[in-house]
N, C-alpha and C positions, 0 to 999 in steps of 0.2 A: 576626872574631864582636865584637871591642870597638868595633869601629868602625861595625857596623850598630846597634850597641846607642845609639853615642851620636848616629846620624843617626835613629834613629827616637824617640828624646827629643826632639832636634831638632826634627823634625817635629810631635810632640804640642805642643811648644812653641808652636809659629807657628799650629799649627791654633787653641791655644786664643786666644793674640794676637789671631789673627781672629775668633774668635766672638766675644769682649768688644768687639772693636770692631763689629763687626755689630749686636750688644746696644744698644751706647752708640748708634750710629749712627741706629738705628729710633728709639729713644729722643727723641734730641734732633728727628728728621724729624717723629716724632709730636707733639711738644710745637710744631713752629714750623709744618708745614704748616697751611693752611686747615680748619677746620673747619666746615662749612656746618652750619645748625639740621638736626635730623635730622627734625622731626614734619613731619607730610605736610600741608602747608599747599595743597597744590593741592584735598586734599577740602573745604577750608572753604569753607561756601556762603555765598552773598551775602544778607545779611539788611536791606540797604540802609538810607538814613538822611534824614531830613525836612529835610535842611539843604541850600540852593544859594549858591554861590559867587557876589557880584555884583559883585566887583572885586578886582584886585591890585594891589598898587605893589610899588617895592622894601621897603617895611618895614610894608606894613600889607594886612591883605585883610580885606574885608567881606563876612560870611556872613547870609543869613536864615533864620530857622523857618519852612518854608512852610507850617506848622499853628499853629492857635492852641493855646496851653495854655505849658505848661513845657518847659524844654529838656533834657534830661538830659547830663550829662558825667560820664565813666568815667575816673579818674586813675590811674595806675601810676608807679612809679617805682623806680629803682635796679635791673632787672628783669637788667642783669649778664647780657648774653647774650654768654659766652665760650667757649673751646673745652671746657670740660667739656660734654661732650654728656649725661651723665644730667641734674644739674642744671638745664642749659638746657631740656631735655626738658618736665623739671615747671614751670618755669618758663612756657615758651611755652603748655603743656598748659592749667594754670590759669586764664592770660589768654584763651587763645580761649573756653573755658566761661565766664569769668565774664562776657564782651561778650556772647556766644549770652544766656547768663541775664538781662541788664541790658538788653540791645538799646539801647545809648547811639546819641546823635545826633551826639557828638563823643568822642572819646578825647585823655587829653593823658598825655604822660610828662613825668617830673622827671627826669629824667639818670641817665648811666651806663647808658644804654639796651645798646649794642654793644659791646663792650667786649674788649680783649686783641688776640694778634695775628691779622694775615692775616684781618680781618674785612667785607673788602669784600663777600663772597659773603653773609653772616650778614647785612648792613647793606641790601643788597636783597632779601633772606627775609623782613625784618622788616618793610620797607614794600610786601612782595607780599601780606601777611597782610590786610591794610587794603583793597588793591585787591579781594581773592577776598570781604571780608565787604561791601562795598561803604561803608564806612564814612569819616567824614572824621576825620583826626588830627593832631595837633602836638607839637611838644617842644623841651624846651631840652637842650644838653648837659652831661653831668656830668664831674666833673675825670679821670675815667678813659678816657674819649673821644680815643683819638690820643696816649693817655701810652706805649702800648708800642712801640718802636721798630719793630716790624713791623706797625704798625697803621696802616690809613690816616689820614690827617692830618684835623682837625678841620674845615677847608673842605669837604672832598673829600666827608666825611659828610653835611654840610649839603647840598650841591650834591646827592647822591645822595639823600636823601631829599627834597627839593625838587622833583625830578623825576616824582615817581611825581603821579597827578590825584587820589589822596584826601588828598595832605600839605600843610596849612595852611600847614607852616614856610618863614621866606622866609631869605633869606643878611641881608640887613638893608643897611644903609647901609656905605658904606666908611670914609666918617667918622668911624664910632664905633668906638669898640675892642671886639672879639670875634668872635664866629661864630652867627648867627642871635639878632638883638634885632629882634623883630617884636612886632606888634598884630592881634589878632584882633577886630574888630568884632561882634556878633550883634546883628541886628536881628528883630523878631516879625514875625509874618506880616502886621500891617498897617503893617511900614516902620516902628513906633515902635523908638527903642533898648531894647535889653534890656539888654545888659553886653560890658566888654570885659575879655579877658585880653592881658596884657602880658608877654613872655617876654625876659629877658635873660640872656646866657651869664656866668658868673662862672668862665672859663677852667679849667685845670688845674693852673699851679703858677706862681708870682709868678718873675718877670724879676728880673735884678739891678737893672736899671733903676729897675723898681716900688719893689722894696726900700729903694733910695737915697732914694728919693722918698717914702716912705711912714715914712722912720725905721726901717726894721726890719733890724738885726744882719746882716751878710752869711752868715752860720754857723746862722742861723734859716731855716725853711724854714714858716711858716705858711699857712693855707689863703690861696687865692686868692679875690678877688670883684668885684664891680662896680668901674667905673673912672668918674672925672669925667665921661670923653665919653658916658658912657651915661646918667648922673644927668641930665646935659642934654638929652640927645635924649627921655627919659622926661619932661622937662617938657615937650619939645614937644609929644608923643603926647597928653599930658592936654590942653594950652591947646587944640591943634587940635580934638580931642574933645570939649570944654566946647563949642566955637564953632561946632560942625557938629551937634550934638546938645542941646545943653544940659546937663542933668543927664546925670553922664558916670559912674553905674556902674564899676567896675574892680576887678579882683586883679592881683596881679604874682607869676609864677610862676621860680623862679630857684632853681638847685642848692646852692650852699653858700650854709648861713643866715647874715643879716646880724649884727654884733656885737650889737646888740640884743638878738636873741633868745638868745644867751649869757647877757647880762647878767642879761636878765628869769628864765630858769630859772633859775639859781642861788637865787632865793628859793623854788620850788618850788610856786609858785602856778598850777595847769594849771584851763584849762577843761574840757579832757576830754583822754583819751588814757593812755598811758603812756610813762614817762621809761626807758629801761635802761642809757644811759650820757650822758657829757657830750657838750657842743654843741661840734661842731666848725666852729665861726664863721669867718668870714673875719678875717683877721690884722688889718684895716686898716679905717675907715671913709673914705668918698669921699663920704659928703653922701645916700646915696641915702634911709636912711628921714625924713632930714629934708624933702626931696624929696617924700616919700610924703604925710608930716605937710601939708607947705605946699600941696599941690595938692589936698586936701580930696577926691580922687575913690576913689583905693585904700583899701578897708576891709581887705581881706583881702590877704596875702602868703605865699605856701605854699612849701618847701624841699623837697627830697629829700638824699641825704647823707650821711645820721646811720641806719642801718641799725636799729638798737637802740632809734630814736624814733620815737614816732607821737604826738603829742601836739599841744595850740595853748596859748597863752595870750594874753594882753591884757598890750601896751606902748603907754603914752599915747594909748591908744584906736585903736590900730590892733591887729588880730587876726594875729599870726605862727603860725605852724604848719606842720608834716610831713606831706605826702602820706604814705598808708599806704605803707611798702617792701613790693615783689613779687615780689625776686628771690631765688633760691635757691643763687646763685654768690656768691664773694667771702664775708665775714662777715655774720651774721647770728642769731636766737635759734636756726636751726634747726642750724647747722653748730656753736654754741658749747657743746652740751650742755644747753639749758633745758627741759624738760618741755613736750611738744606743744601742751599748752592754753596759753602762754607764747610760741607762735609766732607771730610780726608777720606773714607774709606774706601778702599779700592784697592789696585797691585800695578807691578810696574813690568817693563818688557824690556829685553836685554836682546835684541837683534846680534849677534857676533858673527863677524866677519871670519871667513879663513885665517886671515892674518892677527886673528884674534882683536880686533877692534871693537866696539860699540859705544853706543850712548844710549843713558836709562830714559825708558820714553812712561810717564808717570798717566795711570787711567784712574778715575773716580766712579764709584759705581752710581747707577742708576737711581734717583733717590725713593723718599717713600714707601718705604720697604714697609 
């Protein structure tokens, strides 16, 4: 009898251990296995675009507005489409609704677009949204693309996006640091020049070699940023643009803010918008702002990265600003206990005139998602 009791206890212990192992294994599998977007992308209807692609090279694409008048660009940033189905559903749902409402000619993403582990399926689904819409789009990568050990790497992310017909993102030159340094030249319907968007990769974390190069202690980990080869590439883009078109109004899109953004923001003098956190800028200066100032073409530089900031300021004659943050994943006002009226998630619109001029207008999503 005593032996039977002992055996029953042993069986119970084994079963309990097995149950714990199964539960733990399920939790690990749930965390690591792919999480495709659940939004019904196949239901998205084509709304078309007035854009016509004229030419593509390794780091430059030329498009034309086929109708006279302004060109509408809608921007999103930090969508953070990760393994959290609930927040990703909300983010994609709002994004789709905003595109339907605005009917843009071009959509731009400011980085941290598709993140976390096992995200190849999500990256393809993300691109498919715009195939179904029939709308052209472009993007830069943020610091969280490829930072998870189970994520696809940054070059593969660019390859996936750029393989779709309606994606204007380009890999860029192998001679330039980063993944996705490229330029979009926009022409008006009469082939006169309108505006250029220049996209620059700001990386995800600094290498030990870069820390040594820029004099950063090995035990510090500041945000990465634009490197010298990109600065020289930018100078070449501006020079060739001026040579071909004469007047060459342009804007730069990058994820991590330039150091000058942080420096000027400390004064608290903003053109518009709200600041709810410090500026997480690049930890070094490779000369990008100086190149912008000297080139005389770029008057606006737009960033992502800081989810609680949505403002712009003027620094030495150049507008530096954040695109409107868009995602409900990662951190943000919606997850940090702010009142709904203070949530920042939304999008922004650039209504670009034939002369290449525009103001960025911010919109927040309807809340209580």
